[in-house]
MMTF fields as JSON, N, C-alpha, C and O atoms, coordinates in Angstrom:
{
  "mmtfVersion": "1.0.0",
  "mmtfProducer": "UNKNOWN",
  "numBonds": 235,
  "numAtoms": 236,
  "numGroups": 59,
  "numChains": 1,
  "numModels": 1,
  "chainsPerModel": [1],
  "groupsPerChain": [59],
  "chainIdList": ["A"],
  "bondAtomList": [4, 2, 8, 6, 12, 10, 16, 14, 20, 18, 24, 22, 28, 26, 32, 30, 36, 34, 40, 38, 44, 42, 48, 46, 52, 50, 56, 54, 60, 58, 64, 62, 68, 66, 72, 70, 76, 74, 80, 78, 84, 82, 88, 86, 92, 90, 96, 94, 100, 98, 104, 102, 108, 106, 112, 110, 116, 114, 120, 118, 124, 122, 128, 126, 132, 130, 136, 134, 140, 138, 144, 142, 148, 146, 152, 150, 156, 154, 160, 158, 164, 162, 168, 166, 172, 170, 176, 174, 180, 178, 184, 182, 188, 186, 192, 190, 196, 194, 200, 198, 204, 202, 208, 206, 212, 210, 216, 214, 220, 218, 224, 222, 228, 226, 232, 230],
  "bondOrderList": [1, 1, 1, 1, 1, 1, 1, 1, 1, 1, 1, 1, 1, 1, 1, 1, 1, 1, 1, 1, 1, 1, 1, 1, 1, 1, 1, 1, 1, 1, 1, 1, 1, 1, 1, 1, 1, 1, 1, 1, 1, 1, 1, 1, 1, 1, 1, 1, 1, 1, 1, 1, 1, 1, 1, 1, 1, 1],
  "groupList": [{"groupName": "MET", "atomNameList": ["N", "CA", "C", "O"], "elementList": ["N", "C", "C", "O"], "formalChargeList": [0, 0, 0, 0], "bondAtomList": [1, 0, 2, 1, 3, 2], "bondOrderList": [1, 1, 2], "singleLetterCode": "M", "chemCompType": "L-PEPTIDE LINKING"}, {"groupName": "LYS", "atomNameList": ["N", "CA", "C", "O"], "elementList": ["N", "C", "C", "O"], "formalChargeList": [0, 0, 0, 0], "bondAtomList": [1, 0, 2, 1, 3, 2], "bondOrderList": [1, 1, 2], "singleLetterCode": "K", "chemCompType": "L-PEPTIDE LINKING"}, {"groupName": "ILE", "atomNameList": ["N", "CA", "C", "O"], "elementList": ["N", "C", "C", "O"], "formalChargeList": [0, 0, 0, 0], "bondAtomList": [1, 0, 2, 1, 3, 2], "bondOrderList": [1, 1, 2], "singleLetterCode": "I", "chemCompType": "L-PEPTIDE LINKING"}, {"groupName": "VAL", "atomNameList": ["N", "CA", "C", "O"], "elementList": ["N", "C", "C", "O"], "formalChargeList": [0, 0, 0, 0], "bondAtomList": [1, 0, 2, 1, 3, 2], "bondOrderList": [1, 1, 2], "singleLetterCode": "V", "chemCompType": "L-PEPTIDE LINKING"}, {"groupName": "HIS", "atomNameList": ["N", "CA", "C", "O"], "elementList": ["N", "C", "C", "O"], "formalChargeList": [0, 0, 0, 0], "bondAtomList": [1, 0, 2, 1, 3, 2], "bondOrderList": [1, 1, 2], "singleLetterCode": "H", "chemCompType": "L-PEPTIDE LINKING"}, {"groupName": "GLN", "atomNameList": ["N", "CA", "C", "O"], "elementList": ["N", "C", "C", "O"], "formalChargeList": [0, 0, 0, 0], "bondAtomList": [1, 0, 2, 1, 3, 2], "bondOrderList": [1, 1, 2], "singleLetterCode": "Q", "chemCompType": "L-PEPTIDE LINKING"}, {"groupName": "ASN", "atomNameList": ["N", "CA", "C", "O"], "elementList": ["N", "C", "C", "O"], "formalChargeList": [0, 0, 0, 0], "bondAtomList": [1, 0, 2, 1, 3, 2], "bondOrderList": [1, 1, 2], "singleLetterCode": "N", "chemCompType": "L-PEPTIDE LINKING"}, {"groupName": "GLU", "atomNameList": ["N", "CA", "C", "O"], "elementList": ["N", "C", "C", "O"], "formalChargeList": [0, 0, 0, 0], "bondAtomList": [1, 0, 2, 1, 3, 2], "bondOrderList": [1, 1, 2], "singleLetterCode": "E", "chemCompType": "L-PEPTIDE LINKING"}, {"groupName": "GLY", "atomNameList": ["N", "CA", "C", "O"], "elementList": ["N", "C", "C", "O"], "formalChargeList": [0, 0, 0, 0], "bondAtomList": [1, 0, 2, 1, 3, 2], "bondOrderList": [1, 1, 2], "singleLetterCode": "G", "chemCompType": "PEPTIDE LINKING"}, {"groupName": "TYR", "atomNameList": ["N", "CA", "C", "O"], "elementList": ["N", "C", "C", "O"], "formalChargeList": [0, 0, 0, 0], "bondAtomList": [1, 0, 2, 1, 3, 2], "bondOrderList": [1, 1, 2], "singleLetterCode": "Y", "chemCompType": "L-PEPTIDE LINKING"}, {"groupName": "TRP", "atomNameList": ["N", "CA", "C", "O"], "elementList": ["N", "C", "C", "O"], "formalChargeList": [0, 0, 0, 0], "bondAtomList": [1, 0, 2, 1, 3, 2], "bondOrderList": [1, 1, 2], "singleLetterCode": "W", "chemCompType": "L-PEPTIDE LINKING"}, {"groupName": "ALA", "atomNameList": ["N", "CA", "C", "O"], "elementList": ["N", "C", "C", "O"], "formalChargeList": [0, 0, 0, 0], "bondAtomList": [1, 0, 2, 1, 3, 2], "bondOrderList": [1, 1, 2], "singleLetterCode": "A", "chemCompType": "L-PEPTIDE LINKING"}, {"groupName": "PRO", "atomNameList": ["N", "CA", "C", "O"], "elementList": ["N", "C", "C", "O"], "formalChargeList": [0, 0, 0, 0], "bondAtomList": [1, 0, 2, 1, 3, 2], "bondOrderList": [1, 1, 2], "singleLetterCode": "P", "chemCompType": "L-PEPTIDE LINKING"}, {"groupName": "LEU", "atomNameList": ["N", "CA", "C", "O"], "elementList": ["N", "C", "C", "O"], "formalChargeList": [0, 0, 0, 0], "bondAtomList": [1, 0, 2, 1, 3, 2], "bondOrderList": [1, 1, 2], "singleLetterCode": "L", "chemCompType": "L-PEPTIDE LINKING"}, {"groupName": "CYS", "atomNameList": ["N", "CA", "C", "O"], "elementList": ["N", "C", "C", "O"], "formalChargeList": [0, 0, 0, 0], "bondAtomList": [1, 0, 2, 1, 3, 2], "bondOrderList": [1, 1, 2], "singleLetterCode": "C", "chemCompType": "L-PEPTIDE LINKING"}, {"groupName": "THR", "atomNameList": ["N", "CA", "C", "O"], "elementList": ["N", "C", "C", "O"], "formalChargeList": [0, 0, 0, 0], "bondAtomList": [1, 0, 2, 1, 3, 2], "bondOrderList": [1, 1, 2], "singleLetterCode": "T", "chemCompType": "L-PEPTIDE LINKING"}, {"groupName": "ASP", "atomNameList": ["N", "CA", "C", "O"], "elementList": ["N", "C", "C", "O"], "formalChargeList": [0, 0, 0, 0], "bondAtomList": [1, 0, 2, 1, 3, 2], "bondOrderList": [1, 1, 2], "singleLetterCode": "D", "chemCompType": "L-PEPTIDE LINKING"}, {"groupName": "SER", "atomNameList": ["N", "CA", "C", "O"], "elementList": ["N", "C", "C", "O"], "formalChargeList": [0, 0, 0, 0], "bondAtomList": [1, 0, 2, 1, 3, 2], "bondOrderList": [1, 1, 2], "singleLetterCode": "S", "chemCompType": "L-PEPTIDE LINKING"}],
  "groupTypeList": [0, 1, 2, 1, 3, 2, 3, 4, 5, 3, 6, 7, 8, 8, 9, 10, 11, 5, 3, 12, 11, 13, 12, 8, 14, 11, 15, 4, 8, 11, 15, 10, 7, 7, 13, 13, 15, 6, 2, 9, 7, 11, 3, 7, 8, 10, 13, 16, 11, 7, 6, 17, 2, 12, 5, 12, 17, 13, 13],
  "groupIdList": [1, 2, 3, 4, 5, 6, 7, 8, 9, 10, 11, 12, 13, 14, 15, 16, 17, 18, 19, 20, 21, 22, 23, 24, 25, 26, 27, 28, 29, 30, 31, 32, 33, 34, 35, 36, 37, 38, 39, 40, 41, 42, 43, 44, 45, 46, 47, 48, 49, 50, 51, 52, 53, 54, 55, 56, 57, 58, 59],
  "secStructList": [7, 7, 7, 7, 7, 3, 3, 3, 3, 7, 6, 6, 1, 7, 3, 3, 3, 3, 7, 6, 6, 1, 6, 6, 7, 3, 3, 3, 3, 1, 1, 2, 2, 2, 2, 2, 2, 2, 2, 2, 2, 2, 2, 2, 2, 2, 2, 2, 2, 2, 2, 2, 1, 7, 7, 7, 7, 7, 7],
  "xCoordList": [101.494, 101.249, 102.598, 103.616, 102.572, 103.719, 103.545, 102.499, 104.584, 104.488, 105.796, 106.886, 105.659, 106.885, 107.559, 106.911, 108.871, 109.664, 110.749, 111.413, 110.928, 112.042, 113.154, 112.959, 114.32, 115.51, 116.525, 116.867, 116.989, 117.964, 119.264, 119.223, 120.376, 121.638, 122.033, 121.995, 122.408, 122.835, 124.347, 125.133, 124.75, 126.153, 127.005, 128.151, 126.495, 127.252, 127.329, 128.075, 126.602, 126.563, 125.138, 124.432, 124.812, 123.468, 122.473, 122.82, 121.23, 120.137, 118.881, 118.707, 118.01, 116.626, 115.679, 116.034, 114.448, 113.499, 112.122, 111.812, 111.289, 109.94, 109.047, 109.476, 107.753, 106.763, 105.687, 104.855, 105.705, 104.782, 103.327, 102.534, 102.929, 101.532, 101.018, 99.811, 101.958, 101.583, 102.042, 103.182, 101.26, 101.701, 102.357, 101.821, 103.529, 104.274, 105.112, 105.841, 105.001, 105.738, 107.171, 107.386, 108.116, 109.515, 110.364, 109.903, 111.634, 112.531, 113.969, 114.216, 114.912, 116.339, 117.099, 116.596, 118.297, 119.162, 120.615, 120.922, 121.511, 122.913, 123.489, 124.468, 122.869, 123.321, 122.073, 120.933, 122.347, 121.24, 120.361, 119.136, 120.955, 120.232, 119.301, 118.136, 119.848, 119.093, 117.928, 116.82, 118.174, 117.098, 115.981, 114.812, 116.31, 115.305, 114.444, 113.221, 115.09, 114.386, 113.43, 112.247, 113.94, 113.17, 112.024, 110.961, 112.237, 111.131, 109.959, 108.816, 110.267, 109.186, 108.449, 107.222, 109.21, 108.534, 107.743, 106.67, 108.229, 107.489, 106.175, 105.122, 106.255, 105.05, 104.033, 102.851, 104.508, 103.593, 102.943, 101.735, 103.741, 103.24, 102.256, 101.244, 102.535, 101.601, 100.257, 99.188, 100.32, 99.104, 98.319, 97.09, 98.999, 98.287, 97.613, 96.483, 98.304, 97.683, 96.508, 95.486, 96.614, 95.502, 94.283, 93.146, 94.501, 93.414, 92.826, 91.725, 93.491, 92.93, 92.148, 91.541, 92.143, 91.394, 89.943, 89.608, 89.048, 87.581, 87.061, 87.375, 86.291, 85.586, 84.373, 83.621, 84.158, 83.038, 81.68, 81.568, 80.705, 79.413, 78.511, 78.584, 77.702, 76.763, 75.383, 74.651, 75.08, 73.774, 72.854, 71.716],
  "yCoordList": [95.934, 96.556, 97.058, 96.374, 98.265, 98.801, 98.847, 99.259, 98.419, 98.354, 98.98, 98.603, 99.941, 100.619, 99.64, 99.038, 99.514, 98.679, 99.561, 100.311, 99.473, 100.234, 99.277, 98.281, 99.58, 98.706, 99.322, 100.502, 98.478, 98.92, 98.074, 96.856, 98.761, 97.992, 97.722, 98.586, 96.483, 96.048, 96.284, 95.958, 96.816, 97.101, 95.873, 95.958, 94.74, 93.486, 92.883, 91.93, 93.405, 92.892, 92.373, 91.798, 92.634, 92.155, 93.317, 94.467, 92.956, 93.913, 93.326, 92.11, 94.23, 93.809, 94.796, 95.955, 94.349, 95.206, 94.992, 93.923, 96.049, 95.965, 96.621, 97.488, 96.173, 96.709, 97.346, 96.646, 98.692, 99.357, 99.116, 99.118, 98.907, 98.757, 97.347, 97.116, 96.429, 95.076, 94.786, 94.348, 94.99, 94.815, 93.46, 92.402, 93.544, 92.321, 91.751, 90.776, 92.367, 91.837, 92.399, 93.587, 91.559, 91.957, 90.754, 89.614, 91.019, 89.94, 90.451, 91.63, 89.518, 89.936, 89.105, 88.106, 89.528, 88.784, 89.152, 90.297, 88.211, 88.449, 89.304, 90.026, 89.211, 90.009, 90.719, 90.367, 91.74, 92.524, 91.578, 91.69, 90.67, 89.727, 88.828, 88.606, 88.344, 87.466, 88.23, 87.703, 89.503, 90.342, 90.509, 90.37, 90.809, 90.999, 89.782, 89.886, 88.587, 87.31, 87.181, 86.878, 87.406, 87.267, 88.292, 87.985, 89.497, 90.488, 89.949, 89.923, 89.524, 89.022, 87.828, 87.742, 86.943, 85.799, 86.232, 85.678, 87.226, 87.692, 88.354, 88.088, 89.214, 89.923, 88.9, 88.946, 87.984, 86.981, 86.153, 85.916, 85.725, 84.923, 85.727, 85.187, 86.995, 87.834, 87.993, 87.865, 88.26, 88.406, 87.102, 87.117, 85.988, 84.696, 84.411, 83.924, 84.713, 84.482, 85.41, 84.991, 86.673, 87.595, 87.162, 87.361, 86.601, 86.202, 84.881, 84.538, 84.125, 82.822, 82.994, 82.03, 84.165, 84.384, 84.508, 85.377, 83.7, 83.798, 85.172, 85.652, 85.746, 87.012, 86.767, 85.828, 87.58, 87.364, 87.639, 88.575, 86.815, 87.027, 87.847, 87.766, 88.599, 89.456, 88.756, 88.836, 88.087, 87.385, 88.06, 87.625],
  "zCoordList": [87.45, 88.765, 89.259, 89.159, 89.79, 90.411, 91.918, 92.421, 92.638, 94.095, 94.592, 94.161, 95.504, 96.114, 97.1, 97.956, 96.939, 97.774, 98.376, 97.66, 99.673, 100.343, 100.656, 101.352, 100.141, 100.309, 101.275, 101.19, 102.191, 103.153, 103.018, 102.84, 103.11, 103.077, 104.529, 105.405, 104.709, 106.071, 106.274, 105.384, 107.366, 107.648, 107.554, 107.113, 107.949, 107.966, 106.557, 106.334, 105.657, 104.229, 103.933, 104.761, 102.7, 102.267, 102.311, 102.578, 102.037, 101.96, 102.584, 102.664, 103.023, 103.378, 102.789, 102.576, 102.512, 101.896, 102.493, 103.019, 102.4, 102.93, 101.897, 101.137, 101.885, 100.97, 101.841, 102.418, 101.938, 102.83, 102.564, 103.505, 101.318, 100.929, 101.375, 101.454, 101.66, 102.012, 103.414, 103.57, 104.447, 105.831, 106.089, 105.759, 106.688, 107.033, 105.89, 106.07, 104.715, 103.53, 103.577, 103.334, 103.884, 103.976, 103.623, 103.689, 103.24, 102.846, 102.954, 103.211, 102.749, 102.718, 101.705, 101.192, 101.433, 100.544, 100.741, 101.075, 100.543, 100.662, 99.555, 99.747, 98.403, 97.259, 96.673, 96.975, 95.816, 95.203, 94.351, 94.389, 93.602, 92.77, 93.642, 93.312, 94.722, 95.669, 96.23, 96.326, 96.613, 97.165, 96.162, 96.521, 94.891, 93.874, 93.715, 93.624, 93.681, 93.553, 94.778, 94.62, 95.927, 97.17, 97.256, 97.795, 96.731, 96.758, 95.922, 96.377, 94.7, 93.85, 94.513, 94.474, 95.1, 95.769, 96.971, 97.214, 97.765, 98.94, 98.525, 99.104, 97.521, 97.074, 96.517, 96.857, 95.665, 95.145, 96.231, 96.213, 97.159, 98.284, 99.128, 99.575, 99.35, 100.149, 99.38, 99.976, 98.11, 97.325, 97.213, 97.292, 97.032, 97.068, 98.354, 98.383, 99.444, 100.804, 100.993, 101.535, 100.561, 100.734, 99.913, 100.342, 98.794, 97.88, 98.35, 97.92, 99.202, 99.666, 100.977, 101.445, 101.571, 102.767, 102.41, 101.605, 102.952, 102.651, 103.114, 104.204, 102.275, 102.626, 103.473, 103.213, 104.48, 105.361, 104.616, 103.825, 104.899, 104.268, 105.133, 106.36, 104.556, 105.364, 105.316, 104.33, 106.401, 106.44, 107.407, 107.583]
}
């Protein structure tokens, strides 16, 4: 699966990123490597949370 991630460099140092297709999915990291790790964790957590929400039944 490919997901678009927008990365921003922070003037004070570090990075933050957001995933436009997943509302509220954002993270940050002090280094590029830390940011990449955090992005994977954030997307995985967002998808896990989305899949655990019970779907409404039509009765």
